[in-house]
ZADO-1210 file (C-alpha; in nm, 4 decimals, padded with zeros to 6 digits):
<atoms>
<atom x="00.0000" y="-00.0006" z="00.0007" code="UNK" pos="1"/>
<atom x="00.1348" y="00.3401" z="-00.0968" code="UNK" pos="2"/>
<atom x="00.0877" y="00.6561" z="00.1058" code="UNK" pos="3"/>
<atom x="00.1093" y="01.0084" z="-00.0318" code="UNK" pos="4"/>
<atom x="00.2666" y="01.2687" z="00.1939" code="UNK" pos="5"/>
<atom x="00.0934" y="01.6057" z="00.1724" code="UNK" pos="6"/>
<atom x="00.2908" y="01.9199" z="00.2456" code="UNK" pos="7"/>
<atom x="00.0258" y="02.1403" z="00.4064" code="UNK" pos="8"/>
<atom x="00.2593" y="02.4369" z="00.4437" code="UNK" pos="9"/>
<atom x="00.3297" y="02.4425" z="00.0678" code="UNK" pos="10"/>
<atom x="-00.0440" y="02.4131" z="00.0080" code="UNK" pos="11"/>
<atom x="-00.1151" y="02.7139" z="00.2252" code="UNK" pos="12"/>
<atom x="00.1619" y="02.9084" z="00.0506" code="UNK" pos="13"/>
<atom x="00.0168" y="02.8276" z="-00.2907" code="UNK" pos="14"/>
<atom x="-00.3292" y="02.9420" z="-00.1824" code="UNK" pos="15"/>
<atom x="-00.1886" y="03.2685" z="-00.0502" code="UNK" pos="16"/>
<atom x="00.0049" y="03.3254" z="-00.3739" code="UNK" pos="17"/>
<atom x="-00.3078" y="03.2620" z="-00.5799" code="UNK" pos="18"/>
<atom x="-00.5103" y="03.4998" z="-00.3617" code="UNK" pos="19"/>
<atom x="-00.2398" y="03.7678" z="-00.3974" code="UNK" pos="20"/>
<atom x="-00.2380" y="03.7282" z="-00.7762" code="UNK" pos="21"/>
<atom x="-00.6201" y="03.7445" z="-00.7859" code="UNK" pos="22"/>
<atom x="-00.6190" y="04.0628" z="-00.5788" code="UNK" pos="23"/>
<atom x="-00.3496" y="04.2171" z="-00.7963" code="UNK" pos="24"/>
<atom x="-00.5401" y="04.1285" z="-01.1124" code="UNK" pos="25"/>
<atom x="-00.8636" y="04.2844" z="-00.9788" code="UNK" pos="26"/>
<atom x="-00.6720" y="04.5968" z="-00.8785" code="UNK" pos="27"/>
<atom x="-00.5055" y="04.6394" z="-01.2201" code="UNK" pos="28"/>
<atom x="-00.8282" y="04.5793" z="-01.4147" code="UNK" pos="29"/>
<atom x="-01.0251" y="04.8113" z="-01.1875" code="UNK" pos="30"/>
<atom x="-00.7802" y="05.0978" z="-01.2225" code="UNK" pos="31"/>
<atom x="-00.7665" y="05.0559" z="-01.5987" code="UNK" pos="32"/>
<atom x="-01.1476" y="05.0629" z="-01.6321" code="UNK" pos="33"/>
<atom x="-01.2401" y="05.3371" z="-01.3839" code="UNK" pos="34"/>
<atom x="-01.0872" y="05.6316" z="-01.5706" code="UNK" pos="35"/>
<atom x="-01.2544" y="05.5752" z="-01.9117" code="UNK" pos="36"/>
<atom x="-01.5876" y="05.4974" z="-01.7441" code="UNK" pos="37"/>
<atom x="-01.5650" y="05.8211" z="-01.5437" code="UNK" pos="38"/>
<atom x="-01.4973" y="06.0159" z="-01.8643" code="UNK" pos="39"/>
<atom x="-01.7995" y="05.8561" z="-02.0332" code="UNK" pos="40"/>
<atom x="-02.0132" y="05.9437" z="-01.7298" code="UNK" pos="41"/>
<atom x="-01.9087" y="06.3065" z="-01.7618" code="UNK" pos="42"/>
<atom x="-02.0145" y="06.3166" z="-02.1265" code="UNK" pos="43"/>
<atom x="-02.3505" y="06.1521" z="-02.0518" code="UNK" pos="44"/>
<atom x="-02.4231" y="06.3907" z="-01.7625" code="UNK" pos="45"/>
<atom x="-02.3399" y="06.6881" z="-01.9872" code="UNK" pos="46"/>
<atom x="-02.5890" y="06.5615" z="-02.2430" code="UNK" pos="47"/>
<atom x="-02.8643" y="06.5255" z="-01.9823" code="UNK" pos="48"/>
<atom x="-02.8112" y="06.8783" z="-01.8518" code="UNK" pos="49"/>
<atom x="-02.8565" y="07.0122" z="-02.2097" code="UNK" pos="50"/>
<atom x="-02.5110" y="07.1716" z="-02.2008" code="UNK" pos="51"/>
<atom x="-02.4514" y="07.0408" z="-02.5528" code="UNK" pos="52"/>
<atom x="-02.7991" y="07.1141" z="-02.6852" code="UNK" pos="53"/>
<atom x="-03.1541" y="07.0135" z="-02.6016" code="UNK" pos="54"/>
<atom x="-03.2398" y="06.6436" z="-02.6340" code="UNK" pos="55"/>
<atom x="-03.5632" y="06.4972" z="-02.7592" code="UNK" pos="56"/>
<atom x="-03.7601" y="06.2790" z="-02.5161" code="UNK" pos="57"/>
<atom x="-03.6417" y="05.9656" z="-02.6956" code="UNK" pos="58"/>
<atom x="-03.2777" y="06.0758" z="-02.6893" code="UNK" pos="59"/>
<atom x="-03.3029" y="06.1654" z="-02.3205" code="UNK" pos="60"/>
<atom x="-03.4405" y="05.8197" z="-02.2415" code="UNK" pos="61"/>
<atom x="-03.1522" y="05.6466" z="-02.4212" code="UNK" pos="62"/>
<atom x="-02.8865" y="05.8664" z="-02.2558" code="UNK" pos="63"/>
<atom x="-03.0465" y="05.8168" z="-01.9132" code="UNK" pos="64"/>
<atom x="-03.0358" y="05.4402" z="-01.9589" code="UNK" pos="65"/>
<atom x="-02.6719" y="05.4578" z="-02.0703" code="UNK" pos="66"/>
<atom x="-02.5857" y="05.6686" z="-01.7639" code="UNK" pos="67"/>
<atom x="-02.7507" y="05.4164" z="-01.5276" code="UNK" pos="68"/>
<atom x="-02.5519" y="05.1307" z="-01.6808" code="UNK" pos="69"/>
<atom x="-02.2320" y="05.3364" z="-01.6662" code="UNK" pos="70"/>
<atom x="-02.2841" y="05.4176" z="-01.2990" code="UNK" pos="71"/>
<atom x="-02.3558" y="05.0525" z="-01.2253" code="UNK" pos="72"/>
<atom x="-02.0260" y="04.9515" z="-01.3815" code="UNK" pos="73"/>
<atom x="-01.8332" y="05.2182" z="-01.1858" code="UNK" pos="74"/>
<atom x="-01.9892" y="05.1055" z="-00.8570" code="UNK" pos="75"/>
<atom x="-01.9176" y="04.7396" z="-00.9358" code="UNK" pos="76"/>
<atom x="-01.5520" y="04.8166" z="-01.0091" code="UNK" pos="77"/>
<atom x="-01.5144" y="05.0258" z="-00.6947" code="UNK" pos="78"/>
<atom x="-01.6761" y="04.7548" z="-00.4835" code="UNK" pos="79"/>
<atom x="-01.4545" y="04.4770" z="-00.6183" code="UNK" pos="80"/>
<atom x="-01.1427" y="04.6888" z="-00.5803" code="UNK" pos="81"/>
<atom x="-01.2290" y="04.7831" z="-00.2215" code="UNK" pos="82"/>
<atom x="-01.3185" y="04.4258" z="-00.1298" code="UNK" pos="83"/>
<atom x="-00.9837" y="04.3099" z="-00.2683" code="UNK" pos="84"/>
<atom x="-00.8059" y="04.5675" z="-00.0535" code="UNK" pos="85"/>
<atom x="-01.0031" y="04.4573" z="00.2532" code="UNK" pos="86"/>
<atom x="-00.9012" y="04.0972" z="00.1872" code="UNK" pos="87"/>
<atom x="-00.5390" y="04.2100" z="00.2203" code="UNK" pos="88"/>
<atom x="-00.6142" y="04.3975" z="00.5409" code="UNK" pos="89"/>
<atom x="-00.5357" y="04.7269" z="00.3725" code="UNK" pos="90"/>
<atom x="-00.8075" y="04.9436" z="00.5237" code="UNK" pos="91"/>
<atom x="-00.6471" y="05.2544" z="00.6692" code="UNK" pos="92"/>
<atom x="-00.8240" y="05.5536" z="00.8174" code="UNK" pos="93"/>
<atom x="-00.6598" y="05.8909" z="00.7508" code="UNK" pos="94"/>
<atom x="-00.8696" y="06.1159" z="00.9705" code="UNK" pos="95"/>
<atom x="-00.8795" y="06.4922" z="00.9436" code="UNK" pos="96"/>
<atom x="-01.1221" y="06.7659" z="01.0574" code="UNK" pos="97"/>
<atom x="-01.4099" y="06.7603" z="00.8088" code="UNK" pos="98"/>
<atom x="-01.7399" y="06.9465" z="00.7734" code="UNK" pos="99"/>
<atom x="-01.9721" y="06.6497" z="00.7349" code="UNK" pos="100"/>
<atom x="-02.2632" y="06.8505" z="00.5942" code="UNK" pos="101"/>
<atom x="-02.0437" y="06.9787" z="00.3091" code="UNK" pos="102"/>
<atom x="-01.9274" y="06.6239" z="00.2347" code="UNK" pos="103"/>
<atom x="-02.2865" y="06.4930" z="00.2244" code="UNK" pos="104"/>
<atom x="-02.4051" y="06.7840" z="00.0102" code="UNK" pos="105"/>
<atom x="-02.1263" y="06.7268" z="-00.2410" code="UNK" pos="106"/>
<atom x="-02.2079" y="06.3550" z="-00.2559" code="UNK" pos="107"/>
<atom x="-02.5783" y="06.4138" z="-00.3048" code="UNK" pos="108"/>
<atom x="-02.5141" y="06.6668" z="-00.5826" code="UNK" pos="109"/>
<atom x="-02.2883" y="06.4182" z="-00.7604" code="UNK" pos="110"/>
<atom x="-02.5723" y="06.1620" z="-00.7598" code="UNK" pos="111"/>
<atom x="-02.8617" y="06.3900" z="-00.8620" code="UNK" pos="112"/>
<atom x="-02.8254" y="06.3141" z="-01.2318" code="UNK" pos="113"/>
<atom x="-02.8048" y="05.9413" z="-01.1576" code="UNK" pos="114"/>
<atom x="-03.1294" y="05.9687" z="-00.9584" code="UNK" pos="115"/>
<atom x="-03.2963" y="06.1692" z="-01.2341" code="UNK" pos="116"/>
<atom x="-03.1984" y="05.9015" z="-01.4846" code="UNK" pos="117"/>
<atom x="-03.3796" y="05.6535" z="-01.2591" code="UNK" pos="118"/>
<atom x="-03.6838" y="05.8853" z="-01.2281" code="UNK" pos="119"/>
<atom x="-03.6224" y="05.9008" z="-00.8565" code="UNK" pos="120"/>
<atom x="-03.6396" y="06.2189" z="-00.6499" code="UNK" pos="121"/>
<atom x="-03.3235" y="06.2681" z="-00.4398" code="UNK" pos="122"/>
<atom x="-03.3107" y="06.5446" z="-00.1787" code="UNK" pos="123"/>
<atom x="-03.0838" y="06.6589" z="00.1043" code="UNK" pos="124"/>
<atom x="-03.2318" y="06.8435" z="00.4001" code="UNK" pos="125"/>
<atom x="-02.9424" y="07.0585" z="00.5178" code="UNK" pos="126"/>
<atom x="-02.9040" y="07.1216" z="00.8920" code="UNK" pos="127"/>
<atom x="-03.0257" y="07.4616" z="01.0044" code="UNK" pos="128"/>
<atom x="-02.7039" y="07.5354" z="01.1907" code="UNK" pos="129"/>
<atom x="-02.3424" y="07.4584" z="01.1185" code="UNK" pos="130"/>
<atom x="-02.2328" y="07.1249" z="01.2598" code="UNK" pos="131"/>
<atom x="-01.9089" y="07.0719" z="01.4526" code="UNK" pos="132"/>
<atom x="-01.6291" y="06.9296" z="01.2381" code="UNK" pos="133"/>
<atom x="-01.5752" y="06.5549" z="01.2609" code="UNK" pos="134"/>
<atom x="-01.2360" y="06.3906" z="01.2680" code="UNK" pos="135"/>
<atom x="-01.2952" y="06.1450" z="00.9813" code="UNK" pos="136"/>
<atom x="-01.1387" y="06.0140" z="00.6635" code="UNK" pos="137"/>
<atom x="-01.3299" y="06.2249" z="00.4058" code="UNK" pos="138"/>
<atom x="-01.2574" y="05.9980" z="00.1105" code="UNK" pos="139"/>
<atom x="-01.3684" y="05.6772" z="00.2799" code="UNK" pos="140"/>
<atom x="-01.6700" y="05.8333" z="00.4532" code="UNK" pos="141"/>
<atom x="-01.7818" y="05.9870" z="00.1239" code="UNK" pos="142"/>
<atom x="-01.7611" y="05.6400" z="-00.0254" code="UNK" pos="143"/>
<atom x="-01.9893" y="05.5120" z="00.2524" code="UNK" pos="144"/>
<atom x="-02.2446" y="05.7885" z="00.1916" code="UNK" pos="145"/>
<atom x="-02.2315" y="05.7285" z="-00.1846" code="UNK" pos="146"/>
<atom x="-02.2864" y="05.3550" z="-00.1392" code="UNK" pos="147"/>
<atom x="-02.5840" y="05.4107" z="00.0904" code="UNK" pos="148"/>
<atom x="-02.7521" y="05.6683" z="-00.1366" code="UNK" pos="149"/>
<atom x="-02.6799" y="05.4743" z="-00.4554" code="UNK" pos="150"/>
<atom x="-02.8386" y="05.1632" z="-00.3036" code="UNK" pos="151"/>
<atom x="-03.1437" y="05.3644" z="-00.2014" code="UNK" pos="152"/>
<atom x="-03.1868" y="05.5112" z="-00.5494" code="UNK" pos="153"/>
<atom x="-03.1267" y="05.1784" z="-00.7220" code="UNK" pos="154"/>
<atom x="-03.3871" y="04.9945" z="-00.5153" code="UNK" pos="155"/>
<atom x="-03.6416" y="05.2776" z="-00.5218" code="UNK" pos="156"/>
<atom x="-03.6567" y="05.3699" z="-00.8884" code="UNK" pos="157"/>
<atom x="-03.9435" y="05.5213" z="-01.0832" code="UNK" pos="158"/>
<atom x="-04.1656" y="05.7624" z="-00.8972" code="UNK" pos="159"/>
<atom x="-03.9891" y="05.6954" z="-00.5677" code="UNK" pos="160"/>
<atom x="-03.8184" y="05.9305" z="-00.3248" code="UNK" pos="161"/>
<atom x="-03.4875" y="05.9240" z="-00.1414" code="UNK" pos="162"/>
<atom x="-03.4513" y="06.1791" z="00.1371" code="UNK" pos="163"/>
<atom x="-03.1223" y="06.2409" z="00.3171" code="UNK" pos="164"/>
<atom x="-03.0592" y="06.4489" z="00.6283" code="UNK" pos="165"/>
<atom x="-02.8209" y="06.5077" z="00.9171" code="UNK" pos="166"/>
<atom x="-02.9041" y="06.5077" z="01.2862" code="UNK" pos="167"/>
<atom x="-02.6781" y="06.6648" z="01.5457" code="UNK" pos="168"/>
<atom x="-02.6337" y="06.4400" z="01.8491" code="UNK" pos="169"/>
<atom x="-02.4726" y="06.5149" z="02.1842" code="UNK" pos="170"/>
<atom x="-02.1650" y="06.3105" z="02.1014" code="UNK" pos="171"/>
<atom x="-02.1648" y="06.3074" z="01.7220" code="UNK" pos="172"/>
<atom x="-02.3616" y="06.3432" z="01.3985" code="UNK" pos="173"/>
<atom x="-02.6074" y="06.0991" z="01.2403" code="UNK" pos="174"/>
<atom x="-02.6649" y="06.0694" z="00.8669" code="UNK" pos="175"/>
<atom x="-03.0080" y="05.9409" z="00.7659" code="UNK" pos="176"/>
<atom x="-03.1113" y="05.8101" z="00.4229" code="UNK" pos="177"/>
<atom x="-03.4824" y="05.7270" z="00.3893" code="UNK" pos="178"/>
<atom x="-03.6261" y="05.5695" z="00.0741" code="UNK" pos="179"/>
<atom x="-03.9656" y="05.4517" z="-00.0500" code="UNK" pos="180"/>
<atom x="-03.8204" y="05.1461" z="-00.2220" code="UNK" pos="181"/>
<atom x="-03.8717" y="04.7724" z="-00.2154" code="UNK" pos="182"/>
<atom x="-03.7483" y="04.7219" z="00.1399" code="UNK" pos="183"/>
<atom x="-03.5560" y="04.4265" z="00.2801" code="UNK" pos="184"/>
<atom x="-03.7295" y="04.0920" z="00.3513" code="UNK" pos="185"/>
<atom x="-03.7595" y="04.0341" z="00.7260" code="UNK" pos="186"/>
<atom x="-03.5940" y="03.6910" z="00.7098" code="UNK" pos="187"/>
<atom x="-03.2857" y="03.8372" z="00.5406" code="UNK" pos="188"/>
<atom x="-03.2273" y="04.1461" z="00.7492" code="UNK" pos="189"/>
<atom x="-02.9501" y="03.9835" z="00.9557" code="UNK" pos="190"/>
<atom x="-02.7493" y="03.9373" z="00.6334" code="UNK" pos="191"/>
<atom x="-02.7588" y="04.2932" z="00.4982" code="UNK" pos="192"/>
<atom x="-02.3984" y="04.3815" z="00.5932" code="UNK" pos="193"/>
<atom x="-02.2478" y="04.0533" z="00.4761" code="UNK" pos="194"/>
<atom x="-02.0542" y="03.9989" z="00.1537" code="UNK" pos="195"/>
<atom x="-02.2534" y="03.9610" z="-00.1692" code="UNK" pos="196"/>
<atom x="-02.5901" y="04.0205" z="-00.0014" code="UNK" pos="197"/>
<atom x="-02.8874" y="04.0752" z="-00.2329" code="UNK" pos="198"/>
<atom x="-03.2495" y="04.0581" z="-00.1216" code="UNK" pos="199"/>
<atom x="-03.4663" y="03.7784" z="-00.2591" code="UNK" pos="200"/>
<atom x="-03.7175" y="04.0438" z="-00.3687" code="UNK" pos="201"/>
<atom x="-03.4734" y="04.2146" z="-00.6081" code="UNK" pos="202"/>
<atom x="-03.3029" y="03.9152" z="-00.7676" code="UNK" pos="203"/>
<atom x="-03.4293" y="03.8887" z="-01.1238" code="UNK" pos="204"/>
<atom x="-03.5408" y="04.2515" z="-01.1415" code="UNK" pos="205"/>
<atom x="-03.3646" y="04.5177" z="-01.3494" code="UNK" pos="206"/>
<atom x="-03.1150" y="04.5983" z="-01.0761" code="UNK" pos="207"/>
<atom x="-02.7493" y="04.5063" z="-01.0766" code="UNK" pos="208"/>
<atom x="-02.4919" y="04.5196" z="-00.8016" code="UNK" pos="209"/>
<atom x="-02.1987" y="04.3421" z="-00.6440" code="UNK" pos="210"/>
<atom x="-02.3661" y="04.2926" z="-00.3054" code="UNK" pos="211"/>
<atom x="-02.0529" y="04.4421" z="-00.1513" code="UNK" pos="212"/>
<atom x="-02.1519" y="04.8059" z="-00.0995" code="UNK" pos="213"/>
<atom x="-02.2981" y="04.7794" z="00.2508" code="UNK" pos="214"/>
<atom x="-02.0345" y="04.5280" z="00.3624" code="UNK" pos="215"/>
<atom x="-01.7654" y="04.7796" z="00.2661" code="UNK" pos="216"/>
<atom x="-01.9616" y="05.0633" z="00.4281" code="UNK" pos="217"/>
<atom x="-01.9853" y="04.8795" z="00.7610" code="UNK" pos="218"/>
<atom x="-01.6154" y="04.7897" z="00.7532" code="UNK" pos="219"/>
<atom x="-01.5224" y="05.1558" z="00.7047" code="UNK" pos="220"/>
<atom x="-01.7675" y="05.2805" z="00.9695" code="UNK" pos="221"/>
<atom x="-01.6470" y="05.0217" z="01.2226" code="UNK" pos="222"/>
<atom x="-01.2882" y="05.1304" z="01.1573" code="UNK" pos="223"/>
<atom x="-01.3993" y="05.4916" z="01.2121" code="UNK" pos="224"/>
<atom x="-01.5448" y="05.4128" z="01.5558" code="UNK" pos="225"/>
<atom x="-01.8954" y="05.4796" z="01.4209" code="UNK" pos="226"/>
<atom x="-02.2179" y="05.2797" z="01.3845" code="UNK" pos="227"/>
<atom x="-02.4401" y="05.1862" z="01.0907" code="UNK" pos="228"/>
<atom x="-02.7877" y="05.0371" z="01.1195" code="UNK" pos="229"/>
<atom x="-03.1277" y="05.0383" z="00.9491" code="UNK" pos="230"/>
<atom x="-03.5030" y="04.9897" z="00.9695" code="UNK" pos="231"/>
<atom x="-03.6862" y="04.8341" z="00.6794" code="UNK" pos="232"/>
<atom x="-04.0211" y="04.6883" z="00.5811" code="UNK" pos="233"/>
<atom x="-04.0660" y="04.4980" z="00.2572" code="UNK" pos="234"/>
<atom x="-04.2705" y="04.6994" z="00.0081" code="UNK" pos="235"/>
<atom x="-04.2501" y="05.0181" z="00.2145" code="UNK" pos="236"/>
<atom x="-03.8848" y="05.1196" z="00.2059" code="UNK" pos="237"/>
<atom x="-03.5683" y="05.1374" z="00.4121" code="UNK" pos="238"/>
<atom x="-03.4073" y="05.3952" z="00.6396" code="UNK" pos="239"/>
<atom x="-03.0288" y="05.3730" z="00.6825" code="UNK" pos="240"/>
<atom x="-02.8482" y="05.5449" z="00.9697" code="UNK" pos="241"/>
<atom x="-02.4769" y="05.6257" z="00.9914" code="UNK" pos="242"/>
<atom x="-02.3460" y="05.7691" z="01.3187" code="UNK" pos="243"/>
<atom x="-02.0012" y="05.9270" z="01.3453" code="UNK" pos="244"/>
<atom x="-01.8624" y="06.0387" z="01.6813" code="UNK" pos="245"/>
<atom x="-01.7027" y="06.3694" z="01.7706" code="UNK" pos="246"/>
<atom x="-01.4156" y="06.1860" z="01.9332" code="UNK" pos="247"/>
<atom x="-01.1034" y="06.1081" z="01.7350" code="UNK" pos="248"/>
<atom x="-01.0828" y="05.7747" z="01.5537" code="UNK" pos="249"/>
</atoms>
C-alpha cells in the first residue's frame, strides 16, 4: 500500500500566492477601467443637462439608460477593488477635521443626475445650523455615503423618493437616508452587511450590483469608531443610519 505525503505548508503558501495574484489582477483591471468609465459618465451627464444642446424625449431616455448602466459599472468596479483591498487587510483611516454637511451635500449633488436618470427624487435636508467638524477620513466616509444613497436610489426607482438628512447628536452626527423602495425581507435582514448580499425580492429585477456596498460601508464605519444600522419593511422602504462620533478615531 502506498501513502502520499501532503505538504500542508506548501499548500497554504500556494493558496496565499493565488489570492495575492487574484487581488493584484482585480486591482489592475479596476484601475484601468475606472478612468474611461468616469470620462464617459461626464459626457453623458453633460448631455442630460442640455449643455450640448436640447435632447428629444427619446434621446433623453436612451442617454439616461446609458448613464444608469455606466454608474452601475463604476460602482461594481469600486466595490470589487475595495473588497480586494479589505481581503489584504489594507483598510487605513486617515482622519482629518471635516465638515460633514459639506461632504454629504457634495455627494448628493454628484448623484442627482443618476437619480434623475432613474426617475427618482433625491433630496438633502441641510441642517439649520453649522455642525461641529468631525475627525474622519473624508474619502472613505464619502464612499460610505455614496454607497448608501446609490443603493437607495437603485432599489427605489421610478416615482420613488430618497430623502437624506443630518441630525446633530450630543456626542456626534447621524446621517439618515430614507427611501420609499422595495425594502428588505424580514428573514434576510440579519445578512444585509455581509458579503454579496442581495435581497430575494430584487433578484431577477432590473437591478445590478456586487452585493458588496454595505459590507464595505460597515467595515469603514467600524474602523472609524462609528455605527451603521437600518429599519426596513418589505414593500415600504428602508431607512439607513450612519453615526459618526465627535471623538477622534
